[in-house]
C-alpha positions as CSV (number, residue, x, y, z in Angstrom):
1,M,135.8,140.0,136.1
2,I,132.2,140.7,134.9
3,K,131.2,137.2,135.9
4,K,132.5,137.8,139.4
5,I,130.6,141.1,139.7
6,R,127.4,139.5,138.5
7,L,127.8,136.7,141.0
8,E,128.4,139.1,143.9
9,L,125.4,141.2,142.8
10,L,123.4,138.0,142.7
11,Y,124.5,137.2,146.3
12,Y,123.5,140.7,147.4
13,V,120.1,140.6,145.8
14,A,119.5,137.1,147.3
15,I,120.4,138.5,150.7
16,L,118.2,141.5,150.2
17,L,115.2,139.4,149.2
18,L,115.8,136.9,152.0
19,L,116.0,139.6,154.6
20,A,112.9,141.4,153.2
21,L,110.8,138.2,153.3
22,V,112.0,137.2,156.8
23,Q,111.3,140.6,158.2
24,H,108.1,141.4,156.3
25,S,106.2,138.2,155.6
26,D,103.3,140.3,154.3
27,L,105.3,140.9,151.1
28,L,104.1,137.5,149.9
29,T,100.4,138.3,150.5
30,A,100.1,142.1,150.0
31,P,103.3,143.6,148.5
32,L,101.6,146.8,147.3
33,E,100.5,147.7,150.8
34,R,104.1,147.2,152.0
35,F,105.5,149.5,149.3
36,E,102.8,152.1,150.0
37,Q,103.9,152.1,153.7
38,M,107.5,152.4,152.6
39,Q,106.6,155.3,150.4
40,H,104.5,157.0,153.1
41,N,107.3,156.6,155.7
42,A,110.0,157.6,153.1
43,N,112.3,154.8,154.3
44,Y,113.6,153.7,150.9
45,F,117.2,152.9,151.7
46,H,117.1,151.0,155.0
47,P,116.6,147.6,153.3
48,L,119.6,148.2,151.0
49,L,121.7,149.3,154.0
50,Y,120.8,146.3,156.1
51,A,121.4,143.9,153.2
52,L,124.8,145.6,152.6
53,V,125.8,145.1,156.2
54,V,124.9,141.4,156.1
55,Y,126.6,141.1,152.8
56,F,129.8,142.5,154.2
57,V,129.7,140.2,157.2
58,I,129.2,137.2,154.9
59,A,132.0,138.5,152.7
60,C,134.4,138.8,155.6
61,I,133.6,135.2,156.7
62,R,134.2,134.1,153.1
63,V,137.6,135.8,153.0
64,I,138.6,134.4,156.3
65,V,137.7,130.8,155.2
66,K,139.5,131.3,151.9
67,F,142.6,132.4,153.8
68,I,142.5,129.5,156.2
69,L,142.1,127.1,153.3
70,F,145.0,128.8,151.5
71,L,147.2,128.4,154.6
72,K,146.1,124.8,155.0
73,N,147.0,123.9,151.4
74,K,150.3,125.8,151.6
75,F,151.5,123.9,154.6
76,K,150.1,120.6,153.3
77,T,152.3,120.8,150.2
78,N,155.4,121.7,152.1
């Protein structure tokens, strides 16, 4: 169970970093300026919320695909 939680947390962090780098390419060149702007605007949680929404969309797609594969294997064996 702990391995599954760590894996899902890794997925979430990867999504968070990917979205941050896609949206704010200046994170690669001047990350301190970006964090200062974030602190000045007091918008700490919006990256976490956006990543959570994308994570849930991807999780729903994963569940649907697993269910379809389960049904396919169930009917294939019968």
